[in-house]
Each structure stands twice: as structure tokens, then as C-alpha cells.
C-alpha positions as CSV (number, residue, x, y, z in Angstrom):
1,X,0.0,0.0,0.0
2,X,1.3,3.5,-0.8
3,X,1.8,5.8,2.1
4,X,-0.4,8.4,0.4
5,X,-3.5,6.1,0.8
6,X,-2.9,4.9,4.4
7,X,-5.0,6.5,7.1
8,X,-3.0,4.8,9.8
9,X,0.6,3.9,9.3
10,X,3.8,3.3,11.1
11,X,7.2,4.8,10.4
12,X,10.1,2.5,11.4
13,X,8.2,1.6,14.6
14,X,9.7,-0.3,17.5
15,X,7.5,-1.9,20.1
16,X,7.9,-3.8,23.4
17,X,8.2,-3.5,27.2
18,X,11.2,-2.5,29.2
19,X,14.5,-1.6,27.5
20,X,14.6,-4.4,24.8
21,X,12.2,-4.0,21.9
22,X,10.1,-7.0,21.0
23,X,10.0,-5.9,17.3
24,X,11.7,-3.2,15.3
25,X,11.6,-1.5,11.9
26,X,7.8,-2.1,11.5
27,X,6.2,-0.6,8.5
28,X,2.5,-1.1,7.9
29,X,-0.5,0.9,6.8
30,X,-4.2,0.6,6.6
31,X,-6.8,2.5,4.6
32,X,-10.1,3.7,5.9
33,X,-12.7,0.9,5.5
34,X,-10.1,-1.8,4.9
35,X,-9.4,-5.0,7.0
36,X,-5.8,-5.7,8.0
37,X,-5.2,-9.1,9.7
38,X,-2.3,-9.8,12.0
39,X,-1.4,-13.5,12.2
40,X,1.2,-15.0,14.5
41,X,1.7,-17.4,17.5
42,X,1.2,-16.5,21.1
43,X,3.8,-14.1,22.3
44,X,4.7,-12.8,18.9
45,X,3.7,-9.3,19.7
46,X,0.3,-8.9,18.1
47,X,-1.5,-7.4,21.1
48,X,1.6,-5.3,21.9
49,X,1.5,-3.8,18.3
50,X,-2.3,-3.1,18.6
51,X,-1.8,-1.4,21.9
52,X,1.0,0.7,20.5
53,X,-1.1,1.7,17.5
54,X,-3.9,2.8,19.9
55,X,-1.4,4.8,22.1
56,X,-1.9,2.5,25.1
57,X,1.8,1.8,24.9
58,X,4.5,4.3,23.9
59,X,6.6,3.4,20.9
60,X,10.2,2.4,21.8
61,X,11.2,3.9,18.5
62,X,9.7,5.4,15.3
63,X,6.2,6.7,15.2
64,X,2.5,5.9,14.6
65,X,0.9,8.3,12.1
66,X,-2.9,8.9,12.0
67,X,-4.0,10.9,9.0
68,X,-0.3,11.9,8.6
69,X,-0.2,13.3,12.1
70,X,1.8,11.7,14.9
71,X,-0.4,9.9,17.4
72,X,1.5,11.6,20.2
73,X,0.3,15.0,19.0
74,X,-3.4,14.1,19.4
75,X,-5.3,14.8,22.6
76,X,-7.1,11.9,24.2
77,X,-10.6,13.0,22.9
78,X,-9.2,13.7,19.5
79,X,-7.7,10.3,19.2
80,X,-10.8,8.6,20.5
81,X,-12.9,10.2,17.8
82,X,-10.7,8.8,15.1
83,X,-9.9,5.3,16.3
84,X,-11.1,2.6,18.7
85,X,-9.5,-0.6,20.2
86,X,-11.3,-3.7,21.5
87,X,-8.8,-5.9,23.2
88,X,-9.4,-9.7,23.6
89,X,-9.9,-9.7,27.4
90,X,-13.1,-10.6,29.2
91,X,-15.1,-7.9,30.8
92,X,-18.0,-8.2,33.2
93,X,-20.9,-7.1,30.9
94,X,-23.7,-9.3,32.2
95,X,-26.0,-6.3,33.0
96,X,-25.1,-4.3,29.9
97,X,-27.5,-4.1,27.0
98,X,-26.2,-4.4,23.4
99,X,-27.3,-0.8,22.8
100,X,-25.3,0.4,25.8
101,X,-22.2,-1.5,24.6
102,X,-22.5,0.0,21.1
103,X,-23.1,3.5,22.6
104,X,-19.5,3.4,24.1
105,X,-18.4,4.4,20.6
106,X,-20.2,7.8,20.9
107,X,-18.7,8.9,24.3
108,X,-15.8,10.8,22.8
109,X,-18.4,13.1,21.2
110,X,-20.3,13.8,24.4
111,X,-19.8,16.6,26.9
112,X,-18.1,16.2,30.2
113,X,-21.3,14.6,31.7
114,X,-21.0,11.8,29.1
115,X,-24.7,11.9,28.2
116,X,-25.8,10.9,24.8
117,X,-27.9,13.3,22.8
118,X,-30.8,12.3,20.6
119,X,-28.5,12.6,17.6
120,X,-25.9,10.3,19.3
121,X,-28.7,7.8,19.9
122,X,-29.8,8.0,16.3
123,X,-26.2,7.4,15.1
124,X,-25.9,4.3,17.4
125,X,-29.2,2.9,16.2
126,X,-28.1,3.5,12.6
127,X,-24.8,1.7,13.2
128,X,-26.6,-1.3,14.8
129,X,-29.0,-1.4,11.8
130,X,-26.1,-1.6,9.4
131,X,-25.0,-4.9,11.0
132,X,-28.5,-6.2,11.5
133,X,-28.2,-5.9,15.3
134,X,-31.2,-3.7,16.1
135,X,-33.2,-6.7,17.3
136,X,-30.6,-7.1,20.1
137,X,-31.0,-3.5,21.2
138,X,-32.3,-4.2,24.7
139,X,-31.4,-7.8,25.1
140,X,-29.2,-8.6,28.1
141,X,-28.5,-11.5,30.4
142,X,-29.5,-10.7,34.0
143,X,-27.4,-12.7,36.5
144,X,-27.5,-12.6,40.3
145,X,-24.1,-13.2,41.8
146,X,-22.9,-14.2,45.3
147,X,-19.2,-13.9,45.8
148,X,-17.5,-16.8,47.7
149,X,-14.1,-17.8,48.9
150,X,-12.5,-21.2,48.2
151,X,-11.9,-22.8,51.6
152,X,-11.0,-26.3,50.6
153,X,-10.2,-28.4,47.6
154,X,-10.5,-32.1,46.8
155,X,-8.6,-33.6,43.9
156,X,-8.4,-37.4,43.6
157,X,-8.5,-40.0,40.9
158,X,-12.3,-39.9,41.2
159,X,-13.3,-36.3,41.9
160,X,-12.4,-32.7,41.4
161,X,-14.3,-30.4,43.9
162,X,-14.1,-27.1,45.7
163,X,-15.7,-26.1,49.0
164,X,-16.9,-22.5,49.3
165,X,-17.9,-20.4,52.3
166,X,-21.4,-19.8,51.1
167,X,-24.6,-21.8,51.6
168,X,-28.4,-21.7,52.1
169,X,-28.0,-18.8,54.5
170,X,-26.8,-16.8,51.4
171,X,-29.4,-18.1,49.0
172,X,-27.2,-20.8,47.4
173,X,-28.9,-23.8,45.9
174,X,-27.9,-27.1,44.5
175,X,-27.2,-26.9,40.7
176,X,-26.2,-23.2,40.8
177,X,-23.4,-22.5,38.4
178,X,-20.1,-21.1,39.7
179,X,-17.8,-18.9,37.6
180,X,-14.4,-17.3,38.0
181,X,-13.7,-13.5,38.2
182,X,-13.3,-13.6,34.4
183,X,-16.7,-15.2,33.9
184,X,-15.4,-18.6,32.9
185,X,-17.4,-21.7,34.2
186,X,-15.8,-23.3,37.2
187,X,-18.4,-25.9,38.0
188,X,-21.8,-26.6,39.5
189,X,-22.9,-26.7,43.1
190,X,-23.6,-30.4,44.1
191,X,-24.3,-30.1,47.9
192,X,-25.3,-27.2,50.2
193,X,-25.1,-26.6,53.9
194,X,-26.0,-23.6,56.0
195,X,-22.8,-21.7,55.4
196,X,-20.9,-23.9,52.9
197,X,-21.4,-25.6,49.6
198,X,-19.5,-28.1,47.4
199,X,-18.8,-27.4,43.8
200,X,-18.0,-30.2,41.3
201,X,-15.6,-28.6,38.8
202,X,-16.1,-28.9,35.0
203,X,-13.5,-31.8,34.9
204,X,-15.2,-33.9,37.6
205,X,-16.5,-37.2,36.2
206,X,-20.1,-36.4,37.4
207,X,-20.2,-33.1,35.5
208,X,-22.4,-33.1,32.4
209,X,-23.5,-29.8,30.7
210,X,-25.2,-28.8,27.5
211,X,-22.6,-27.1,25.4
212,X,-22.2,-25.2,22.1
213,X,-19.2,-24.6,19.9
214,X,-19.1,-20.9,19.5
215,X,-17.7,-20.8,15.9
216,X,-20.0,-23.4,14.4
217,X,-22.9,-23.2,16.8
218,X,-22.9,-27.0,17.0
219,X,-24.6,-28.3,20.1
220,X,-22.9,-31.1,22.1
221,X,-22.4,-32.3,25.7
222,X,-19.4,-31.3,27.8
223,X,-18.6,-33.9,30.5
224,X,-16.0,-35.0,32.9
225,X,-14.0,-38.1,31.9
226,X,-12.0,-40.4,34.2
227,X,-9.0,-40.7,31.9
228,X,-8.9,-37.0,31.1
229,X,-9.4,-35.7,34.6
230,X,-5.9,-36.5,35.6
231,X,-4.7,-34.3,32.8
232,X,-7.0,-31.4,34.0
233,X,-9.2,-31.8,30.9
234,X,-12.7,-32.8,30.0
235,X,-14.6,-34.2,27.0
236,X,-17.0,-32.8,24.4
237,X,-19.2,-35.7,23.4
238,X,-22.2,-36.4,21.0
239,X,-20.7,-34.5,18.1
240,X,-22.4,-34.8,14.7
241,X,-20.8,-37.0,12.1
242,X,-19.8,-34.0,10.0
243,X,-18.5,-31.8,12.9
244,X,-15.7,-29.5,11.8
245,X,-13.8,-28.6,15.0
246,X,-10.6,-26.7,15.1
247,X,-7.9,-26.5,17.8
248,X,-8.7,-23.4,19.8
249,X,-12.5,-23.4,19.2
250,X,-14.3,-21.9,22.2
251,X,-17.0,-24.0,23.8
252,X,-19.7,-22.4,26.0
253,X,-22.8,-23.5,27.8
254,X,-25.7,-23.9,25.4
255,X,-28.4,-22.6,27.8
256,X,-30.9,-25.0,26.1
257,X,-33.7,-25.9,28.4
258,X,-33.1,-23.0,30.7
259,X,-31.4,-25.2,33.3
260,X,-28.1,-23.3,33.2
261,X,-27.4,-19.8,31.7
262,X,-26.0,-19.9,28.2
263,X,-22.8,-18.3,27.0
264,X,-20.6,-19.2,29.9
265,X,-17.2,-20.2,28.6
266,X,-16.4,-23.8,29.5
267,X,-13.1,-24.2,27.6
268,X,-11.3,-24.5,24.3
269,X,-10.8,-27.5,22.0
270,X,-7.3,-29.0,22.2
271,X,-7.8,-32.0,19.9
272,X,-10.4,-34.3,18.3
273,X,-10.2,-38.0,18.9
274,X,-12.1,-41.2,18.0
275,X,-13.9,-43.1,20.7
276,X,-13.3,-46.8,21.6
277,X,-16.0,-47.9,19.2
278,X,-13.9,-46.5,16.3
279,X,-16.8,-44.4,15.0
280,X,-17.9,-41.6,17.3
281,X,-15.7,-38.6,17.7
282,X,-15.1,-36.5,20.7
283,X,-13.1,-33.4,21.5
284,X,-10.7,-32.9,24.4
285,X,-11.3,-29.5,26.1
286,X,-8.9,-27.5,28.3
287,X,-11.0,-25.6,30.9
288,X,-11.0,-21.8,30.6
289,X,-11.0,-21.3,34.4
290,X,-7.7,-21.9,36.1
291,X,-9.1,-24.4,38.6
292,X,-5.9,-24.9,40.6
293,X,-5.4,-21.2,41.2
294,X,-8.9,-20.1,42.3
295,X,-9.3,-18.3,45.6
296,X,-12.5,-16.3,44.9
297,X,-15.4,-17.3,42.7
298,X,-18.9,-16.1,42.0
299,X,-22.1,-18.3,42.4
300,X,-24.9,-17.5,39.9
301,X,-28.0,-17.7,42.2
302,X,-30.5,-16.6,39.5
303,X,-30.5,-15.7,35.8
304,X,-32.8,-14.6,33.2
305,X,-32.7,-13.5,29.5
306,X,-34.3,-10.0,29.2
307,X,-35.5,-8.7,25.8
């Protein structure tokens, strides 16, 4: 691409943390309305580059130019009106409507009270209409949480469980889902006392959950497996004969039947294997929640889908 066409471009850019650059002599550019894809392994510097392009990290050399003006010369509001960054990290958005999320793009245009005008609201609705998202305008997932501390763990050849310091006195019930601070599924409450409860984690052999592959929307069952539990993994079973799973595919709860809330991240696909019968396929999942490191979790005591 010629530098004359590029709306955002780099000039001999160096990026990284500390004193040693992660990458140097970067030259790239993107036109308005174009899609530029960065591909590389974990740790290659993709997120570091994006954060530098968005002025969240200072360049270690060279410059980022936006409309032929150095990014360092823009004020915060000026920069926000010209570019936006969505980083791949989980945020707690359970009580946020789709309209409210889309409205975040208009805040750089509001006054110091941050209140959207009627014109701002019209622009947000027009933007949502362009991507056929108006029907989701007021849809959100209402979840009622109870925070809890992990006070004990049980990890044997037969079970994987946590004991929490919350029970019936706090409104906790059997079969309540438990998630990490990042919103990833930890497990399901299996027993409840007055001020304690036991949670079977997602890798326990008694765990069985309706699941959905996010990329393909295929519905399956995520369940604990005796052989995989020792590896800290679980199984995705009842796949269709033509299932096309890829390593890294995200698997969430399906929400079908309304028994558990949908959209909770269970884990990611590591591999696809053939069962002992030589016919049926299943996938090996790595849990999204770091089960061995949890000290605080959140019990979902109630949930509802609000339109």
C-alpha cells in the first residue's frame, strides 16, 4: 500500500516492554474501510502492536501516524474520535445491553457529563442497523451473583471439587453455576449446607453440561472423563458425524432448556479423537478457568434473559 493512501501507518516503529524492543523496523499501513489481519503465534507481539497503534503503549522507536499526524500529537478525545480498540480480554458485561455497549463508541463526542444526545442515539441505532443488530438492542442476560471464597479443595482419581464459604444462608442452591472472576465456568454446586457448599468442577466425572461450539454453533455435551481428569481436561461428546472442530475453538454452555445460563465459557478445543468404538468422535477440552489457582469465585444464584 502506498503511504499516500494509508489513514493509519507506522514509520520505522519499534514496540515492546522495558528496554529491549520486541519488534523493530515495523512498516505497515491501513486505509479507511479496509481490513488488516495480524497472524502469529502467542507471544509474537500482536497485542503489543495493537496497543501501541492505539497509544496505550508508547513506541520504543519510530512513530505511529494517523492521517499523517503523529499519534503523540493528538489529545485523548481527538484520538478517541478517530480510532477505537477492542482488546481480547473478558469484561463483566452481564448487566449491559447491546445498545449500551454500542453506545460506548459515541462517548468521545459527548460533553463532560457523558450523556448521549438524541443525535448520538440515532447514530448508534443507525450503526446497529447496518450490521442487523437492532433486534438485540435491549437484550441482556441478568445474572444474580454471590461472591465466595474457596476454603478447601478435593482432587483425587475420582473427583475434582471445591468447598466454598457460602450456603443456604446466602441463597445458594444445588445446581447453581459457579464462575471465575473472568466469567469462565468453574463448575456446578452439588451439595449445600447452612454456610458452605460443594462445587464439582467442570472436569469432575459427574459433571455433564449442554454445550455449544461458538464458531460453528454445534450443540454437544461437555462432560468429565475419568481418563482426562488426571490431565486437567474434559470431554466434548455427542458430536455430529460432520462436525468440523478446530484447535482453539471456544466452547460455551448452550443454555438450552433454561437449566443453566447460556454463553458461559467452558473451555477450548485441544484435539479431536475417535472413541473406543472406532466411530464416534469427541473433542478434548482445556478448561477456561484456572481451577488450581482459584481463591475467589462467583455463584450464579439466579439468571434470566431479558429482551
